[in-house]
Structure formats: structure tokens, C-alpha cells
C-alpha positions, 0 to 999 in steps of 0.5 A: 325598489327593494323586494320585501324581506320575509316577515320575521317573528318579533323574537327573531327581530330582537335576536338580530338586534342583539346580535348586531349589538354584540358584533359592534362590541366584538368587532367594532362598528366598521367591521364588514360582518357588523355592517353586513348584518346592519344592512340586512337588519335595515332591510327587514326593519323597513319591510315590517314598517319600522321605517325611521329606524331602518333609515337611521341604520341604513344612513349609518351603514352607508357612512361607514361603508364609504370608508371600505373601498371597492370590496364593500361596494355591493353592500353599500349599494344595498344600504343606499337602496334601503335608505332611498326606499325609506326616504321615499316612504317618509316623503323625503323625495329630494333626499331620495333623489340624491341617494338615487344619483349616487346609486346611478353614479356607482352603476355607471362606474361598474360594468354598467349592467345595472346602469339603465335600470338605475337611470330609469328609476332616477328619471321616474323619481324626478318626474314624480317629484316635478310639480304638475302644471294644470293645463286649462 
């Protein structure tokens, strides 16, 4: 799970949103700088309880970062992690599991250092999603 982002004053959050809008106008929605700020903002929004807004921003970032190739993989994984956590918080377990599978596939394809932890998280999610059968 994500580490919680530090609490920001409302004015700082509004400033980040304005900066993101400015970046989208100046650089475009697919620019790395725009996407990096979007992922950071999604994490902060999630940490302050703006889960739905964070989820939408993370989904958009994941989609746009899929076009970026290998140089944006770590940023995309951060967006996927934010998306997974926001889905879990809203009860979207099946969608969160699908996102976690993508994270596992990426981790296995990389150097593999994160693969065991990501596989363990997937297993935990799958086990918690499985309906419990009462034993008489």
C-alpha cells in the first residue's frame, strides 16, 4: 500500500491543481512533466480522502503513461499503485486485483527485486476477496 502523503493546506492543493492545469495547457496531457505532477497529485488527493478524484486522475495517468514506453515505467507503477489503493478503499476489489496483476507482471519483467512483495500483495488481495465458507 502507499505511504500516506503529507497533509497539505487547502491553498497548496489548489495551487497544485492550478499548476497541473497550466502544465496541460503548456506541455499537453501526455508530457512527462504533466504526468509526473498528475501522479503526485493523485497520491496526495488519495491521502486526504479525495478518493474518487484521485482514482480518476490515476486512471487517466495510467492510460497516458502506457504510451510512454520503458522510460516512464516507474511513474506508471506509482499511478497504478495509487489506482489500486483508491479502488480498494472504494470497495472495487476485483478491479484492484486486476491492477495488482499488472503491477506483478511489471515487477516480474524488471529486475525482480519487487516481484516477491507484489506477488504477496496479490495473494493477500485474492485471499481477502474469496468468500469465507463457514465450517459447521
